[in-house]
N, C-alpha and C positions, 0 to 999 in steps of 0.2 A: 371768264368771258371768252367766247369763241373768236378766233382770229380769222378775219376775212381774207380770202386769197387776193393777191395783187391782180389788178387789171392787166390784160395783155394788149398787144398791138391790135389783135383781131377784135377785142372788145371795143376799142376806140373806133375802129373802122365801122363796126355795126351801128354804134350810136351815132356816128357822124354821117352814115349813109354813103360811105365811099369804100374803095377797095383797100386791102392791107398795104398794097404797093404805094398807094397814094399817101397813106399815113407815114410810111417809111420815107417817102420823098419829102414830106413836110419837115421831118427832122433832119434829113440829110442835106437837102438843098431846096429850101422853100421858095426860092426865086423862080423855080420851074413850075410852081403850082399857083393856080388862080387865087388872088387874095381872099375872096369869099370862102373858098374851100379851106384855105389855111386857117381862117378864123373859126370855121365849123369844127375842124379837127382839133384845134387847140382848146376850144370850148368843151368838146367831149372829153378830151384828155384831163382837163381840170376837174370836171364833174366826177370822173372815175379815179382821180388821184393817180393817174398814170405817169410813170417816169421812164423815159427811154433808157435802155441799157447801152450807154455809149461805149463802155468797155468791150462788150461782146461785139458791137458793130465794128469797132476798130480792129479787133482781132480777126473778124471774118474777112476784112479787107487785107489782112496780112501786115498791117501797119502798127504803129505805136499809138497809145492813147494820148489824150490831151493832158494827162496828169504829169506833174513833175515831182520827183521824190527828193526829200531832204533828210539826210542822216545827221543827227546831232547827238550831243552827249547827254549829260545828266539834266533831267527836267528841272531839278532844283536850282540850277544856276540861271540867274536872270539874263545873262548874256545870250544864252541859246534861244530863249523864247523871244527876245527882242530881235535877233537875227531872223527868226522864223516870221515874225510880224512884218518885217521889211520885205521878205520874199512874197508873203501873201498879199501885201499891199500892191506890189508890182504886178503880180499875176492876175489880180482882180479885174484889171481892165483888158486883159488879153484873152480871157476865156479859158485859161489853164487852171486846172485844179491842183492843189498841193497835198501831197501825202507825206506825213512826218513820221519818222521812226527814230528810235533812240538806241544808243549803244551803251549807255551808262558809263561812258568814257572808258570802256574796256576794249582792248585790241581784239579779243576773241569774238566779240559781238559784231564787229564791223562787217566782216565778209558775210556772215550769216544774214544780217539785216539787209545788206546790199543785194544779195541773191534773192531775198524775198521780194524786194521792190522791183528788181529787174524782171522777175517772173510775171509781174503785172504789166509788162511792156510799157513802162513809163517813157515819156518823150525825152527826158533828160534826168541826170542824177546830180544833185548837189550834196556834197558831204564835207563834214569837218573831220579830216583824217585823224585816226587814233593809232591804228596799226603802223608798224614800221615799213610795210610794203603794200602798195596798191596795184601791183602788177596784175593781180587777178582780174582787174577791170579792163585790161588792154584789149582782150578779145571782143568785149562788148563795145568798146569805143570804136574798134575797127568796123563793127557792124553798123555804126552810125549813131550810137547813143552818146550824146555829149556828156562829159563828166567835168564838173566844176568843183574845184577844191576851195573851201572857205577857211579863213583864219590861219590855216597851215597848208603849205604846198603838198601835193601828192608826191609819193616817192615811187620811183621806178615805173612811172606812168606819164605819158605825154598828155597833159591836161591843162586847161585854163585854171588860173588861180587868182584869188583876190584876198589879200592879207592886210595887216596893219603895219604902220611904221614902228614896229616893236623896238628895234635897236635905237632909233632916234628918240622915242618917247622915254625910254629908261635913261639914255644918255642925258637928255635935258633935265630930267628930274634929279639925277645925281649931281649934275653941275650946279643946280640951284642950291642943293644942300652944301656943296663944297664952297660956293660963294658966300654962304653964311658963316663959314669957318669950321664946319664939321670935317673931320678926317676919319673918325671911326664910324663909318657908315656901313651898316649891315645890309645884305640882300638875302631875302628869304622867300622860298617858293615851294609849292607842292601841288602838282607833280613838276619835276624838273626836266624829265626826259621827253620834252616835246619841243617842237620848233619855236613856238612863241617864247618859251622860257630861255632857250638857247640864245635867241636874238636879244632878249631883254638883258640877260646876264652879260652878253657881249657889250652892249651899250654901257652898262654899269661899270664894267672893268675898264673900258676905254676911257671913260670920264675920270675914274679914279687914277689911272696911270698918268693921264695928262696933268694931274695935280700932284704927282710924285708918289702916290700910294700904289705901288706896283704889285705888292703881295696882299691879296684880299682873301686868301683861303680861310683864315681864321674868322673872317667876318661873314662868310657865306654859309647859308643853311639851305641845302638843296635836297629835298626829300622826294621820294618816289613811292609813297605808301599812303593811300587815301585814308587808312585807319589812323594815321598820325594826325592829331589835331594841330591846327595853326597856333592855337593858344599855348600848347605845350612847347612848340618850336620857339616861339617868341619868348615865352616865359623862361626857357633855359638860357636864352641870350641875355635877358635882363638880370638873371641871377649870377652871371659870371663875375669874377673879381674886377674885370675892367670892361663893363658893358658898353655897347655902342651908344653914341650920342644921337644917332639918327638911324632910321630904318627905312629901306625901300622894299615894299612887298610886291611880289610878282603877280598877284591876282587878287580879286575881291575877297575870296575866302580867307586868304592869308591876312588881308587887312582887318577883317572882322576878328580873326584870331588874335591879332595884335591888340585890338581894342579890349578884348576880354582879358588878355594878359595884363594890360595896364590897370584894368579895374580890379583885378585880383591882388594888386599891390598898391593899396591906397597909401598916400603919404609919400610915395616915391616921385621924384621929378620924371615926367614922361619924356622919352626921347622924341625928337622930331620924327614925323611919320608922313611918308608919301606912298600912296597905294596905286598900283597899276590896275585899271578898271574902275569906272565910277559905279555907284550903286545907289539905290533909291533913297536912303537916309543919310548919305554922305554929306549932303549940304547942311542938313539939320545938325549933324554931329561936328561939323567944321573940319572935315577930313580933306586934305589936299590930295588930288588924284591926277594921274595921267588919264585923260579922257579921250574918247573917240565916239563915233556914231554907229552903234551896232545895227540899227535899223537901216542906215544907208548901206552898210555892208551887205545886208540881205537884199536890198533893192538892186544894188549893182550886180550881185551874183545872179539874180533872176533875169536881169537884162542880158547878161552875158550868155545865160543858158538859152534864152529865146533867140538871140542872134545866132548862136551856134547851131540851133535846131534848123534855122533857115539856111545857114551856110556852114555845113559840117567841115569843109576843108579850110585850109589856110593856116597861117601861123597862130600859135596859141598866145593868149594874152596873160601877162603877169602884172597885176595891178596892186599898188600899195595905197591904202587910204591913210590920211593924216591922223596924227595924235596931237594933243595939246595939253599943257599943264593948267590945271584949275586950282588956284591958290585959295584956301579957305581957312588957314590958320595953323593946322597941325604940322605942315611942312615948313613953316616959317619960324619955328622956334630956334633960337641960336644955341650953340653948345653951352652947357652949364659948366661952372668951375669944377675942377676934378673932385670927384667924390660926392658932389651934390645929387647925382642921379642914382645913388644907391640906397 
């Protein structure tokens, strides 16, 4: 089948019986054009399936586009697309378009993806930092492109950020397990070398220390290798001579790994389990979680970006969104008598 060429602005002008400048004015500032002329131009554009090139028009003016870029991690993680949906929801009413790019949670991909988005002259950049250093964005920020860091603060860059109460969430979850009588509470995460896990680990350690458990090294499983499965990490914990009676997992993937490790050991008493991050079937499975609103995280970041586009100067904002414990059964199991969980 032959592909028809796209209609041009001149094609619309001929069909509408107006000049090309009038068509341009309709799309740039239609309040300056008579209503009947606007209607005639839009009707012609619809018949010809004409779409104005807003990117080219913005670049001709020397400005940025109305698009906002969002750099996130692995598409397979529900957290990221929920944050993206919150951004999209907020931008929908403002006329801004959203361009999404992924790094696959690899530091090497972050700067490359950021450069590709900035080359499109986006109006603002939202990113979930993965690399150890975001100073490569400082020049762009000084030229007026707002940079908003989500979930983790940017490093070596003056930027707005919006994160979760990671430390408090992990602290409250650990205290809940301690109140039930648990003392051998393990903490497991992968990856560990990110801001969110450092904060969650800090909250866990502080709660344990407050209850007299100051040395938690033997109970911590901190991996930094995506090829290592959560099921194997938790499984190794369960197979130790003195396994933990409770486990706090640092993210949703590790929680799912724990469930698989439990299933692989039928007949064993399962330790209490609290996972950081909610996920779609956690309520059905009865999994106690530290929850928060990832959609609201996206919304607030988009609002911050729009406000910063309107007022580039001023003090940066550092916002924390709340977390809360959702009890569903797995985290309310008391410690079993010694030996029963083997």
